[in-house]
C-alpha positions as CSV (number, residue, x, y, z in Angstrom):
1,M,29.2,30.6,-19.7
2,I,25.7,28.9,-19.1
3,M,24.9,31.3,-22.4
4,E,27.7,29.6,-24.2
5,S,27.1,26.8,-23.2
6,T,23.2,27.0,-24.4
7,A,24.0,28.6,-27.9
8,S,26.7,25.5,-28.8
9,F,23.7,23.4,-27.3
10,S,21.2,24.9,-30.3
11,L,23.7,25.3,-32.6
12,F,23.7,21.5,-32.2
13,A,20.4,20.9,-32.7
14,I,20.4,22.8,-35.1
15,N,23.1,21.1,-37.3
16,F,22.2,17.5,-36.5
17,M,18.4,16.6,-34.9
18,R,16.5,15.4,-38.1
19,D,12.4,16.1,-37.7
20,Y,11.4,12.5,-36.8
21,K,7.6,13.6,-38.2
22,K,9.0,14.0,-41.0
23,F,10.1,10.0,-42.0
24,S,7.1,8.4,-43.4
25,V,7.9,5.1,-41.1
26,W,7.3,6.8,-38.2
27,T,3.7,8.2,-39.4
28,R,3.0,4.3,-40.4
29,S,4.3,3.2,-36.9
30,H,2.4,5.9,-35.1
31,E,-0.4,5.2,-37.2
32,L,-0.5,1.3,-36.1
33,T,0.2,2.3,-32.3
34,M,-2.3,4.5,-32.9
35,K,-4.8,1.5,-34.2
36,V,-3.6,-1.2,-31.4
37,Y,-4.3,1.4,-28.3
38,K,-7.8,2.6,-29.6
39,E,-8.9,-0.9,-30.6
40,F,-6.8,-4.6,-30.6
41,A,-6.2,-4.0,-26.8
42,P,-9.7,-2.8,-25.5
43,C,-10.5,-5.7,-26.9
44,F,-8.5,-7.7,-24.6
45,P,-9.3,-9.5,-21.3
46,E,-9.7,-7.4,-17.8
47,S,-6.9,-10.4,-17.4
48,E,-3.9,-9.2,-19.2
49,K,-4.1,-5.5,-18.8
50,Y,-0.5,-5.7,-17.5
51,C,0.1,-8.8,-18.4
52,L,0.0,-9.3,-23.0
53,T,-1.9,-6.1,-23.2
54,S,0.5,-4.2,-21.7
55,Q,3.3,-5.9,-23.7
56,I,1.8,-5.2,-27.2
57,R,1.4,-1.7,-26.1
58,K,4.5,-1.4,-25.2
59,A,5.8,-3.4,-28.2
60,A,3.7,-1.3,-30.6
61,Y,4.7,2.3,-29.4
62,S,8.5,2.0,-28.3
63,I,8.5,1.9,-32.5
64,P,8.2,5.3,-33.1
65,V,9.6,6.0,-29.4
66,N,13.7,4.2,-30.8
67,I,12.2,6.2,-34.6
68,S,11.9,10.0,-32.6
69,Q,14.8,8.9,-29.5
70,G,17.0,8.1,-33.0
71,C,16.4,11.5,-34.9
72,S,17.7,13.2,-31.9
73,R,21.5,11.3,-32.6
74,S,24.3,13.4,-34.4
75,S,26.0,10.2,-36.0
76,E,24.7,8.0,-38.1
77,I,25.6,4.8,-36.9
78,D,22.8,6.1,-33.8
79,F,20.3,6.8,-35.3
80,A,20.5,3.1,-37.4
81,H,21.3,1.6,-34.2
82,F,18.0,3.7,-32.5
83,L,15.8,2.2,-36.3
84,E,17.4,-1.3,-35.2
85,N,15.3,-1.2,-31.5
86,S,12.3,-0.4,-33.5
87,L,12.5,-2.9,-36.0
88,G,12.9,-5.7,-32.7
89,S,10.3,-3.9,-31.1
90,A,8.2,-4.6,-34.6
91,H,9.5,-7.9,-34.5
92,E,8.0,-7.9,-31.0
93,L,4.1,-7.1,-31.7
94,E,4.2,-9.0,-34.0
95,Y,4.5,-11.8,-32.4
96,C,2.9,-10.4,-29.4
97,L,-0.3,-10.5,-31.8
98,L,0.6,-13.9,-32.7
99,L,0.3,-15.1,-29.6
100,A,-2.9,-12.8,-29.1
101,K,-4.9,-14.7,-31.8
102,D,-3.8,-18.5,-31.3
103,I,-4.9,-18.0,-27.3
104,S,-8.0,-16.8,-29.4
105,F,-7.6,-12.4,-27.9
106,I,-7.6,-11.6,-30.8
107,G,-10.0,-13.5,-34.2
108,E,-7.6,-13.9,-37.9
109,E,-8.9,-11.9,-39.6
110,Q,-8.1,-9.5,-36.8
111,Y,-4.8,-10.6,-37.1
112,A,-4.0,-10.3,-41.0
113,I,-5.1,-6.8,-41.5
114,L,-2.3,-6.0,-38.1
115,F,0.3,-8.7,-39.2
116,E,-0.2,-7.0,-42.5
117,K,1.3,-3.3,-40.9
118,I,3.5,-4.0,-39.7
119,N,5.5,-6.4,-42.6
120,A,4.7,-3.0,-44.3
121,L,7.5,-1.2,-41.8
122,K,9.2,-3.7,-40.7
123,A,10.0,-3.4,-44.9
124,M,11.0,0.1,-44.2
125,I,12.7,0.7,-41.1
126,I,14.8,-1.5,-43.1
127,N,15.4,0.3,-45.8
128,L,15.6,2.3,-44.2
129,I,18.7,0.9,-42.1
130,K,20.1,0.2,-45.8
131,K,20.1,3.9,-46.7
132,I,20.9,5.4,-44.0
133,R,24.1,2.1,-44.2
134,S,25.2,2.9,-47.9
135,E,25.3,6.4,-47.5
136,T,27.6,6.5,-44.7
137,K,31.2,5.2,-44.5
138,E,30.8,4.9,-40.5
139,F,30.0,1.4,-41.5
């Protein structure tokens, strides 16, 4: 009986799971997350370690996490839902970085670089959501 359920799951995984690493939107979001972790978060004051720094890191990694989690879903509706969550995290990251700029934790140039990358990523996510919705009758 256990063998049957394992075999069923394997068939489910083969038939429905997408490889998130093949999505350019995931690759871009992962690169952005690495940039935030390596280049920007370390510049913040120690007093912000558990506040804004933590929030920025969470928002950054939530983008690729939601994309990868959505890839495991069996329906296009569920996949699009996780992409929408990813888009929400991109908006959250954008705001947190605006705040960081406005309180002088990062400079204008640093902010401009990240703002451009975030907006390009948001456009990619939106386009993927639109593509999924146009190709399915579930919406």
